[in-house]
Every structure is written in structure tokens, then in C-alpha cells.
CHARMM-style PDB file with segment names, atoms N, HN, CA, C and O in Angstrom:
ATOM      1  N   UNK     1    -143.056  64.823 -62.292  1.00  0.00      PROA
ATOM      2  CA  UNK     1    -144.030  65.729 -61.875  1.00  0.00      PROA
ATOM      3  C   UNK     1    -144.506  65.573 -60.473  1.00  0.00      PROA
ATOM      4  O   UNK     1    -144.827  66.523 -59.759  1.00  0.00      PROA
ATOM      5  N   UNK     2    -144.534  64.239 -60.097  1.00  0.00      PROA
ATOM      6  HN  UNK     2    -144.273  63.468 -60.677  1.00  0.00      PROA
ATOM      7  CA  UNK     2    -145.111  64.089 -58.770  1.00  0.00      PROA
ATOM      8  C   UNK     2    -144.197  64.698 -57.689  1.00  0.00      PROA
ATOM      9  O   UNK     2    -144.660  65.015 -56.593  1.00  0.00      PROA
ATOM     10  N   UNK     3    -143.006  64.847 -57.976  1.00  0.00      PROA
ATOM     11  HN  UNK     3    -142.630  64.590 -58.866  1.00  0.00      PROA
ATOM     12  CA  UNK     3    -141.973  65.537 -57.140  1.00  0.00      PROA
ATOM     13  C   UNK     3    -142.464  66.904 -56.803  1.00  0.00      PROA
ATOM     14  O   UNK     3    -142.612  67.256 -55.632  1.00  0.00      PROA
ATOM     15  N   UNK     4    -142.739  67.743 -57.914  1.00  0.00      PROA
ATOM     16  HN  UNK     4    -142.619  67.456 -58.864  1.00  0.00      PROA
ATOM     17  CA  UNK     4    -143.295  69.082 -57.768  1.00  0.00      PROA
ATOM     18  C   UNK     4    -144.598  69.109 -57.023  1.00  0.00      PROA
ATOM     19  O   UNK     4    -144.811  69.999 -56.200  1.00  0.00      PROA
ATOM     20  N   UNK     5    -145.494  68.152 -57.281  1.00  0.00      PROA
ATOM     21  HN  UNK     5    -145.321  67.428 -57.950  1.00  0.00      PROA
ATOM     22  CA  UNK     5    -146.687  68.150 -56.435  1.00  0.00      PROA
ATOM     23  C   UNK     5    -146.484  67.890 -55.030  1.00  0.00      PROA
ATOM     24  O   UNK     5    -147.139  68.508 -54.191  1.00  0.00      PROA
ATOM     25  N   UNK     6    -145.578  66.977 -54.694  1.00  0.00      PROA
ATOM     26  HN  UNK     6    -145.046  66.475 -55.375  1.00  0.00      PROA
ATOM     27  CA  UNK     6    -145.238  66.696 -53.341  1.00  0.00      PROA
ATOM     28  C   UNK     6    -144.689  67.977 -52.517  1.00  0.00      PROA
ATOM     29  O   UNK     6    -145.051  68.283 -51.380  1.00  0.00      PROA
ATOM     30  N   UNK     7    -143.722  68.683 -53.333  1.00  0.00      PROA
ATOM     31  HN  UNK     7    -143.428  68.435 -54.256  1.00  0.00      PROA
ATOM     32  CA  UNK     7    -143.242  69.947 -52.670  1.00  0.00      PROA
ATOM     33  C   UNK     7    -144.298  70.911 -52.577  1.00  0.00      PROA
ATOM     34  O   UNK     7    -144.334  71.589 -51.550  1.00  0.00      PROA
ATOM     35  N   UNK     8    -145.183  71.100 -53.483  1.00  0.00      PROA
ATOM     36  HN  UNK     8    -145.154  70.550 -54.317  1.00  0.00      PROA
ATOM     37  CA  UNK     8    -146.347  72.039 -53.303  1.00  0.00      PROA
ATOM     38  C   UNK     8    -147.183  71.613 -52.046  1.00  0.00      PROA
ATOM     39  O   UNK     8    -147.445  72.420 -51.154  1.00  0.00      PROA
ATOM     40  N   UNK     9    -147.563  70.394 -52.023  1.00  0.00      PROA
ATOM     41  HN  UNK     9    -147.351  69.738 -52.747  1.00  0.00      PROA
ATOM     42  CA  UNK     9    -148.393  69.941 -50.822  1.00  0.00      PROA
ATOM     43  C   UNK     9    -147.668  70.122 -49.522  1.00  0.00      PROA
ATOM     44  O   UNK     9    -148.287  70.503 -48.528  1.00  0.00      PROA
ATOM     45  N   UNK    10    -146.344  69.857 -49.484  1.00  0.00      PROA
ATOM     46  HN  UNK    10    -145.841  69.548 -50.291  1.00  0.00      PROA
ATOM     47  CA  UNK    10    -145.552  70.124 -48.376  1.00  0.00      PROA
ATOM     48  C   UNK    10    -145.647  71.590 -47.859  1.00  0.00      PROA
ATOM     49  O   UNK    10    -145.967  71.838 -46.697  1.00  0.00      PROA
ATOM     50  N   UNK    11    -145.347  72.568 -48.797  1.00  0.00      PROA
ATOM     51  HN  UNK    11    -145.087  72.367 -49.742  1.00  0.00      PROA
ATOM     52  CA  UNK    11    -145.289  73.882 -48.531  1.00  0.00      PROA
ATOM     53  C   UNK    11    -146.640  74.428 -48.000  1.00  0.00      PROA
ATOM     54  O   UNK    11    -146.711  75.243 -47.079  1.00  0.00      PROA
ATOM     55  N   UNK    12    -147.716  73.904 -48.667  1.00  0.00      PROA
ATOM     56  HN  UNK    12    -147.658  73.243 -49.414  1.00  0.00      PROA
ATOM     57  CA  UNK    12    -149.031  74.422 -48.176  1.00  0.00      PROA
ATOM     58  C   UNK    12    -149.517  73.772 -46.877  1.00  0.00      PROA
ATOM     59  O   UNK    12    -150.236  74.372 -46.078  1.00  0.00      PROA
ATOM     60  N   UNK    13    -149.070  72.458 -46.701  1.00  0.00      PROA
ATOM     61  HN  UNK    13    -148.486  71.971 -47.351  1.00  0.00      PROA
ATOM     62  CA  UNK    13    -149.508  71.811 -45.426  1.00  0.00      PROA
ATOM     63  C   UNK    13    -148.745  72.452 -44.230  1.00  0.00      PROA
ATOM     64  O   UNK    13    -149.328  72.661 -43.167  1.00  0.00      PROA
ATOM     65  N   UNK    14    -147.498  72.745 -44.406  1.00  0.00      PROA
ATOM     66  HN  UNK    14    -147.024  72.575 -45.270  1.00  0.00      PROA
ATOM     67  CA  UNK    14    -146.656  73.270 -43.247  1.00  0.00      PROA
ATOM     68  C   UNK    14    -146.645  74.756 -43.248  1.00  0.00      PROA
ATOM     69  O   UNK    14    -145.961  75.359 -42.421  1.00  0.00      PROA
ATOM     70  N   UNK    15    -147.398  75.405 -44.171  1.00  0.00      PROA
ATOM     71  HN  UNK    15    -147.953  74.915 -44.843  1.00  0.00      PROA
ATOM     72  CA  UNK    15    -147.520  76.829 -44.207  1.00  0.00      PROA
ATOM     73  C   UNK    15    -146.115  77.614 -44.392  1.00  0.00      PROA
ATOM     74  O   UNK    15    -145.906  78.689 -43.830  1.00  0.00      PROA
ATOM     75  N   UNK    16    -145.241  77.023 -45.173  1.00  0.00      PROA
ATOM     76  HN  UNK    16    -145.410  76.150 -45.630  1.00  0.00      PROA
ATOM     77  CA  UNK    16    -143.922  77.588 -45.601  1.00  0.00      PROA
ATOM     78  C   UNK    16    -144.070  78.393 -46.884  1.00  0.00      PROA
ATOM     79  O   UNK    16    -143.434  78.097 -47.896  1.00  0.00      PROA
ATOM     80  N   UNK    17    -144.919  79.416 -46.828  1.00  0.00      PROA
ATOM     81  HN  UNK    17    -145.435  79.656 -46.006  1.00  0.00      PROA
ATOM     82  CA  UNK    17    -145.180  80.275 -47.981  1.00  0.00      PROA
ATOM     83  C   UNK    17    -143.962  81.044 -48.460  1.00  0.00      PROA
ATOM     84  O   UNK    17    -143.887  81.443 -49.622  1.00  0.00      PROA
ATOM     85  N   UNK    18    -142.957  81.261 -47.512  1.00  0.00      PROA
ATOM     86  HN  UNK    18    -143.018  80.937 -46.568  1.00  0.00      PROA
ATOM     87  CA  UNK    18    -141.721  82.105 -47.861  1.00  0.00      PROA
ATOM     88  C   UNK    18    -140.914  81.187 -48.780  1.00  0.00      PROA
ATOM     89  O   UNK    18    -140.050  81.725 -49.472  1.00  0.00      PROA
ATOM     90  N   UNK    19    -141.095  79.843 -48.871  1.00  0.00      PROA
ATOM     91  HN  UNK    19    -141.797  79.406 -48.308  1.00  0.00      PROA
ATOM     92  CA  UNK    19    -140.225  79.113 -49.654  1.00  0.00      PROA
ATOM     93  C   UNK    19    -140.703  79.006 -51.174  1.00  0.00      PROA
ATOM     94  O   UNK    19    -139.959  78.552 -52.044  1.00  0.00      PROA
ATOM     95  N   UNK    20    -141.949  79.439 -51.419  1.00  0.00      PROA
ATOM     96  HN  UNK    20    -142.553  79.807 -50.712  1.00  0.00      PROA
ATOM     97  CA  UNK    20    -142.497  79.331 -52.739  1.00  0.00      PROA
ATOM     98  C   UNK    20    -141.734  80.083 -53.735  1.00  0.00      PROA
ATOM     99  O   UNK    20    -141.535  79.540 -54.822  1.00  0.00      PROA
ATOM    100  N   UNK    21    -141.242  81.357 -53.498  1.00  0.00      PROA
ATOM    101  HN  UNK    21    -141.403  81.798 -52.616  1.00  0.00      PROA
ATOM    102  CA  UNK    21    -140.569  82.013 -54.561  1.00  0.00      PROA
ATOM    103  C   UNK    21    -139.143  81.328 -54.806  1.00  0.00      PROA
ATOM    104  O   UNK    21    -138.636  81.331 -55.928  1.00  0.00      PROA
ATOM    105  N   UNK    22    -138.575  80.789 -53.792  1.00  0.00      PROA
ATOM    106  HN  UNK    22    -138.986  80.787 -52.881  1.00  0.00      PROA
ATOM    107  CA  UNK    22    -137.351  80.016 -54.058  1.00  0.00      PROA
ATOM    108  C   UNK    22    -137.513  78.958 -55.010  1.00  0.00      PROA
ATOM    109  O   UNK    22    -136.736  78.821 -55.956  1.00  0.00      PROA
ATOM    110  N   UNK    23    -138.590  78.126 -54.778  1.00  0.00      PROA
ATOM    111  HN  UNK    23    -139.221  78.237 -54.010  1.00  0.00      PROA
ATOM    112  CA  UNK    23    -138.785  76.889 -55.523  1.00  0.00      PROA
ATOM    113  C   UNK    23    -139.024  77.408 -56.909  1.00  0.00      PROA
ATOM    114  O   UNK    23    -138.349  76.921 -57.815  1.00  0.00      PROA
ATOM    115  N   UNK    24    -139.937  78.373 -57.191  1.00  0.00      PROA
ATOM    116  HN  UNK    24    -140.486  78.768 -56.455  1.00  0.00      PROA
ATOM    117  CA  UNK    24    -140.262  78.975 -58.484  1.00  0.00      PROA
ATOM    118  C   UNK    24    -139.092  79.360 -59.292  1.00  0.00      PROA
ATOM    119  O   UNK    24    -139.014  79.066 -60.485  1.00  0.00      PROA
ATOM    120  N   UNK    25    -138.051  80.106 -58.570  1.00  0.00      PROA
ATOM    121  HN  UNK    25    -138.115  80.345 -57.601  1.00  0.00      PROA
ATOM    122  CA  UNK    25    -136.846  80.482 -59.278  1.00  0.00      PROA
ATOM    123  C   UNK    25    -136.030  79.418 -59.565  1.00  0.00      PROA
ATOM    124  O   UNK    25    -135.370  79.496 -60.602  1.00  0.00      PROA
ATOM    125  N   UNK    26    -135.911  78.295 -58.775  1.00  0.00      PROA
ATOM    126  HN  UNK    26    -136.447  78.231 -57.933  1.00  0.00      PROA
ATOM    127  CA  UNK    26    -135.152  77.105 -59.124  1.00  0.00      PROA
ATOM    128  C   UNK    26    -135.678  76.451 -60.328  1.00  0.00      PROA
ATOM    129  O   UNK    26    -134.897  76.044 -61.189  1.00  0.00      PROA
ATOM    130  N   UNK    27    -136.980  76.319 -60.449  1.00  0.00      PROA
ATOM    131  HN  UNK    27    -137.614  76.650 -59.750  1.00  0.00      PROA
ATOM    132  CA  UNK    27    -137.691  75.716 -61.570  1.00  0.00      PROA
ATOM    133  C   UNK    27    -137.390  76.560 -62.858  1.00  0.00      PROA
ATOM    134  O   UNK    27    -137.050  75.993 -63.897  1.00  0.00      PROA
ATOM    135  N   UNK    28    -137.517  77.884 -62.779  1.00  0.00      PROA
ATOM    136  HN  UNK    28    -137.794  78.345 -61.935  1.00  0.00      PROA
ATOM    137  CA  UNK    28    -137.334  78.758 -63.938  1.00  0.00      PROA
ATOM    138  C   UNK    28    -135.834  78.638 -64.381  1.00  0.00      PROA
ATOM    139  O   UNK    28    -135.576  78.592 -65.584  1.00  0.00      PROA
ATOM    140  N   UNK    29    -134.861  78.589 -63.462  1.00  0.00      PROA
ATOM    141  HN  UNK    29    -135.070  78.627 -62.485  1.00  0.00      PROA
ATOM    142  CA  UNK    29    -133.432  78.465 -63.782  1.00  0.00      PROA
ATOM    143  C   UNK    29    -133.136  77.146 -64.424  1.00  0.00      PROA
ATOM    144  O   UNK    29    -132.400  77.028 -65.404  1.00  0.00      PROA
ATOM    145  N   UNK    30    -133.772  76.120 -63.795  1.00  0.00      PROA
ATOM    146  HN  UNK    30    -134.370  76.216 -62.999  1.00  0.00      PROA
ATOM    147  CA  UNK    30    -133.540  74.759 -64.391  1.00  0.00      PROA
ATOM    148  C   UNK    30    -134.176  74.726 -65.810  1.00  0.00      PROA
ATOM    149  O   UNK    30    -133.565  74.137 -66.701  1.00  0.00      PROA
ATOM    150  N   UNK    31    -135.192  75.235 -66.032  1.00  0.00      PROA
ATOM    151  HN  UNK    31    -135.689  75.713 -65.308  1.00  0.00      PROA
ATOM    152  CA  UNK    31    -135.851  75.346 -67.391  1.00  0.00      PROA
ATOM    153  C   UNK    31    -134.953  76.139 -68.438  1.00  0.00      PROA
ATOM    154  O   UNK    31    -134.828  75.769 -69.605  1.00  0.00      PROA
ATOM    155  N   UNK    32    -134.370  77.214 -67.927  1.00  0.00      PROA
ATOM    156  HN  UNK    32    -134.472  77.515 -66.979  1.00  0.00      PROA
ATOM    157  CA  UNK    32    -133.423  77.950 -68.782  1.00  0.00      PROA
ATOM    158  C   UNK    32    -132.268  77.047 -69.180  1.00  0.00      PROA
ATOM    159  O   UNK    32    -131.893  76.976 -70.351  1.00  0.00      PROA
ATOM    160  N   UNK    33    -131.730  76.383 -68.230  1.00  0.00      PROA
ATOM    161  HN  UNK    33    -132.034  76.441 -67.280  1.00  0.00      PROA
ATOM    162  CA  UNK    33    -130.563  75.488 -68.433  1.00  0.00      PROA
ATOM    163  C   UNK    33    -130.893  74.410 -69.544  1.00  0.00      PROA
ATOM    164  O   UNK    33    -130.116  74.136 -70.459  1.00  0.00      PROA
ATOM    165  N   UNK    34    -132.077  73.859 -69.368  1.00  0.00      PROA
ATOM    166  HN  UNK    34    -132.708  74.082 -68.625  1.00  0.00      PROA
ATOM    167  CA  UNK    34    -132.496  72.830 -70.222  1.00  0.00      PROA
ATOM    168  C   UNK    34    -132.810  73.254 -71.685  1.00  0.00      PROA
ATOM    169  O   UNK    34    -132.621  72.516 -72.652  1.00  0.00      PROA
ATOM    170  N   UNK    35    -133.313  74.530 -71.752  1.00  0.00      PROA
ATOM    171  HN  UNK    35    -133.467  75.130 -70.967  1.00  0.00      PROA
ATOM    172  CA  UNK    35    -133.652  75.091 -73.024  1.00  0.00      PROA
ATOM    173  C   UNK    35    -132.528  75.571 -73.745  1.00  0.00      PROA
ATOM    174  O   UNK    35    -132.518  75.528 -74.975  1.00  0.00      PROA
ATOM    175  N   UNK    36    -131.469  76.077 -73.010  1.00  0.00      PROA
ATOM    176  HN  UNK    36    -131.477  76.111 -72.010  1.00  0.00      PROA
ATOM    177  CA  UNK    36    -130.302  76.680 -73.686  1.00  0.00      PROA
ATOM    178  C   UNK    36    -129.149  75.650 -74.082  1.00  0.00      PROA
ATOM    179  O   UNK    36    -128.179  75.978 -74.766  1.00  0.00      PROA
ATOM    180  N   UNK    37    -129.329  74.564 -73.654  1.00  0.00      PROA
ATOM    181  HN  UNK    37    -130.116  74.297 -73.099  1.00  0.00      PROA
ATOM    182  CA  UNK    37    -128.224  73.545 -74.071  1.00  0.00      PROA
ATOM    183  C   UNK    37    -128.383  73.168 -75.547  1.00  0.00      PROA
ATOM    184  O   UNK    37    -129.338  72.496 -75.934  1.00  0.00      PROA
ATOM    185  N   UNK    38    -127.501  73.582 -76.289  1.00  0.00      PROA
ATOM    186  HN  UNK    38    -126.725  74.129 -75.974  1.00  0.00      PROA
ATOM    187  CA  UNK    38    -127.358  73.257 -77.694  1.00  0.00      PROA
ATOM    188  C   UNK    38    -128.456  74.111 -78.417  1.00  0.00      PROA
ATOM    189  O   UNK    38    -128.846  73.667 -79.497  1.00  0.00      PROA
ATOM    190  N   UNK    39    -128.950  75.165 -78.004  1.00  0.00      PROA
ATOM    191  HN  UNK    39    -128.633  75.525 -77.127  1.00  0.00      PROA
ATOM    192  CA  UNK    39    -129.950  75.850 -78.578  1.00  0.00      PROA
ATOM    193  C   UNK    39    -129.406  77.156 -79.291  1.00  0.00      PROA
ATOM    194  O   UNK    39    -128.356  77.674 -78.910  1.00  0.00      PROA
ATOM    195  N   UNK    40    -130.153  77.672 -80.340  1.00  0.00      PROA
ATOM    196  HN  UNK    40    -131.005  77.251 -80.649  1.00  0.00      PROA
ATOM    197  CA  UNK    40    -129.793  78.905 -81.026  1.00  0.00      PROA
ATOM    198  C   UNK    40    -130.162  80.065 -80.107  1.00  0.00      PROA
ATOM    199  O   UNK    40    -129.688  81.177 -80.343  1.00  0.00      PROA
ATOM    200  N   UNK    41    -130.922  79.885 -79.147  1.00  0.00      PROA
ATOM    201  HN  UNK    41    -131.307  78.982 -78.955  1.00  0.00      PROA
ATOM    202  CA  UNK    41    -131.348  80.996 -78.260  1.00  0.00      PROA
ATOM    203  C   UNK    41    -130.226  81.267 -77.150  1.00  0.00      PROA
ATOM    204  O   UNK    41    -130.181  82.332 -76.535  1.00  0.00      PROA
ATOM    205  N   UNK    42    -129.329  80.223 -76.945  1.00  0.00      PROA
ATOM    206  HN  UNK    42    -129.366  79.358 -77.445  1.00  0.00      PROA
ATOM    207  CA  UNK    42    -128.322  80.389 -75.900  1.00  0.00      PROA
ATOM    208  C   UNK    42    -127.624  81.675 -75.844  1.00  0.00      PROA
ATOM    209  O   UNK    42    -127.614  82.317 -74.794  1.00  0.00      PROA
ATOM    210  N   UNK    43    -126.998  82.123 -76.976  1.00  0.00      PROA
ATOM    211  HN  UNK    43    -127.006  81.601 -77.829  1.00  0.00      PROA
ATOM    212  CA  UNK    43    -126.250  83.492 -76.854  1.00  0.00      PROA
ATOM    213  C   UNK    43    -127.081  84.627 -76.321  1.00  0.00      PROA
ATOM    214  O   UNK    43    -126.569  85.532 -75.662  1.00  0.00      PROA
ATOM    215  N   UNK    44    -128.427  84.575 -76.620  1.00  0.00      PROA
ATOM    216  HN  UNK    44    -128.842  83.839 -77.155  1.00  0.00      PROA
ATOM    217  CA  UNK    44    -129.174  85.818 -76.181  1.00  0.00      PROA
ATOM    218  C   UNK    44    -129.520  85.664 -74.623  1.00  0.00      PROA
ATOM    219  O   UNK    44    -129.747  86.659 -73.935  1.00  0.00      PROA
ATOM    220  N   UNK    45    -129.546  84.419 -74.128  1.00  0.00      PROA
ATOM    221  HN  UNK    45    -129.361  83.611 -74.687  1.00  0.00      PROA
ATOM    222  CA  UNK    45    -129.942  84.241 -72.721  1.00  0.00      PROA
ATOM    223  C   UNK    45    -128.588  84.498 -72.006  1.00  0.00      PROA
ATOM    224  O   UNK    45    -128.590  85.107 -70.937  1.00  0.00      PROA
ATOM    225  N   UNK    46    -127.516  84.085 -72.521  1.00  0.00      PROA
ATOM    226  HN  UNK    46    -127.514  83.590 -73.389  1.00  0.00      PROA
ATOM    227  CA  UNK    46    -126.274  84.291 -71.777  1.00  0.00      PROA
ATOM    228  C   UNK    46    -125.996  85.727 -71.596  1.00  0.00      PROA
ATOM    229  O   UNK    46    -125.376  86.077 -70.592  1.00  0.00      PROA
ATOM    230  N   UNK    47    -126.412  86.644 -72.513  1.00  0.00      PROA
ATOM    231  HN  UNK    47    -126.915  86.360 -73.329  1.00  0.00      PROA
ATOM    232  CA  UNK    47    -126.113  88.039 -72.379  1.00  0.00      PROA
ATOM    233  C   UNK    47    -127.008  88.749 -71.291  1.00  0.00      PROA
ATOM    234  O   UNK    47    -126.773  89.895 -70.908  1.00  0.00      PROA
ATOM    235  N   UNK    48    -128.030  88.000 -70.832  1.00  0.00      PROA
ATOM    236  HN  UNK    48    -128.221  87.069 -71.143  1.00  0.00      PROA
ATOM    237  CA  UNK    48    -128.848  88.531 -69.699  1.00  0.00      PROA
ATOM    238  C   UNK    48    -128.157  88.448 -68.374  1.00  0.00      PROA
ATOM    239  O   UNK    48    -128.385  89.248 -67.467  1.00  0.00      PROA
ATOM    240  N   UNK    49    -127.223  87.359 -68.278  1.00  0.00      PROA
ATOM    241  HN  UNK    49    -127.038  86.709 -69.015  1.00  0.00      PROA
ATOM    242  CA  UNK    49    -126.586  87.143 -67.009  1.00  0.00      PROA
ATOM    243  C   UNK    49    -125.178  87.688 -67.153  1.00  0.00      PROA
ATOM    244  OT1 UNK    49    -124.395  87.634 -66.205  1.00  0.00      PROA
TER     245      UNK     49
END
């Protein structure tokens, strides 16, 4: 979690606001990968893509 905090502080300090949506989408996609591995929800998520 400290990694996410450091990225957030970097983005705000350097005023790189255009990177925030990219980081958010990477976190969301990573969460989907973790949640769908061996899950009963996996077939439903795969149909979205």
C-alpha cells in the first residue's frame, strides 16, 4: 500500500494529473485479474471483454 501512496504523492507533487486515470485503470484491471483467478465470477467477467 505504501507503493500506491508514493505514486499518488509523486503525481500530486509533480502535477502529473493526466496520469491519474491511467493508474486507476491499471489498479482496476489488476483487481479484476486477482478476483477472477479461480472464481465463479470469471465467466461473466470474460464475456465483458
